[in-house]
C-alpha positions in Angstrom: 120.0 65.0 -138.6 119.1 61.8 -135.5 115.5 63.5 -136.1 115.5 62.7 -139.3 117.1 58.9 -138.5 113.8 58.4 -135.8 111.2 59.6 -138.2 112.4 57.6 -141.2 113.2 53.9 -138.9 109.5 54.9 -137.5 108.2 55.3 -140.8 110.1 52.1 -141.9 108.3 50.2 -139.0 104.9 51.0 -140.0 104.8 49.8 -143.8 106.3 46.4 -142.4 103.5 46.5 -139.6 101.4 47.1 -142.6 102.2 45.1 -144.9 102.3 42.2 -142.2 99.0 42.9 -141.1 97.5 42.7 -144.7 99.5 39.4 -145.8 97.4 37.5 -142.5 94.2 39.7 -143.7 94.5 38.1 -146.9 95.5 34.5 -145.5 92.5 34.5 -143.3 90.1 35.8 -145.6 90.6 33.2 -148.8 89.6 30.3 -146.0 86.1 32.2 -146.1 86.0 32.9 -149.5 86.6 29.6 -150.3 83.7 28.4 -147.8 81.4 30.8 -149.3 81.9 30.3 -153.0 81.4 26.3 -152.4 78.5 26.6 -150.3 77.1 29.0 -153.3 78.0 27.0 -156.2 76.3 23.7 -154.1 80.0 22.4 -154.2 80.2 18.9 -152.2 82.9 16.8 -151.1 83.7 14.1 -149.1 86.3 14.6 -146.7 87.7 14.3 -142.9 86.2 16.9 -140.3 86.0 17.1 -136.8 82.6 17.0 -136.0 80.3 17.8 -132.5 77.5 14.8 -132.8 74.2 14.7 -130.4 72.6 11.6 -129.9 69.1 11.2 -128.8 66.8 8.4 -127.2 67.2 4.9 -125.9 69.0 3.2 -127.6 71.1 6.6 -128.9 70.2 7.4 -132.1 72.3 10.2 -134.2 70.2 13.8 -134.6 72.5 16.2 -135.4 75.8 17.1 -136.1 77.9 20.6 -136.8 80.9 21.1 -138.5 83.9 22.5 -135.5 87.4 23.9 -136.9 89.3 22.1 -134.3 89.1 20.0 -131.5 89.6 21.9 -128.9 86.7 23.5 -129.8 84.6 21.1 -130.5 86.2 19.7 -126.6 84.4 23.0 -125.4 80.7 23.6 -127.4 80.6 20.0 -126.3 81.1 21.4 -122.8 78.5 23.8 -123.0 76.0 22.3 -125.2 76.0 19.0 -121.6 75.6 21.9 -119.3 72.5 22.6 -121.4 70.5 19.8 -122.2 70.1 16.1 -121.3 71.5 14.5 -124.9 74.5 12.7 -125.4 77.1 14.7 -127.5 80.5 13.5 -128.8 83.3 14.8 -130.2 84.5 12.9 -133.4 86.8 12.8 -136.6 84.1 11.6 -138.9 84.4 10.9 -143.1 81.6 13.1 -144.1 80.0 14.8 -147.5 80.8 18.5 -146.6 79.2 21.7 -148.3 81.3 24.7 -147.4 81.7 24.2 -143.4 78.4 22.3 -143.1 78.2 18.8 -142.7 75.2 17.5 -144.9 75.8 13.7 -144.4 78.0 11.2 -142.2 79.1 7.8 -143.8 81.5 6.7 -140.8 83.1 8.1 -137.3 86.9 7.0 -137.5 87.5 8.2 -134.4 86.2 9.6 -130.9 87.9 12.4 -129.1 87.8 12.8 -126.0 
């Protein structure tokens, strides 16, 4: 009788685990699908996002900008970029026109992230 109980508990734990994994994958997948739909539909919105900015020239002029998911990811990418380039980089929270997960244009730099 105890072997049947152990098998039952193992099956129950497996079902709960599979349900949890399916729920987490659904949550992650929804964000990606929303961004993909926005990008395909030419939907643009004004939003505050964190971006990696690249400045060139003297005086420095904004040449490139890249949407980043978080402050830590932006700072990590900034370190890599500074090691491989002579341009000036900064992470900033900006008010920008966003299409999907891409910055189309920047309206205002709100905060520089150090």
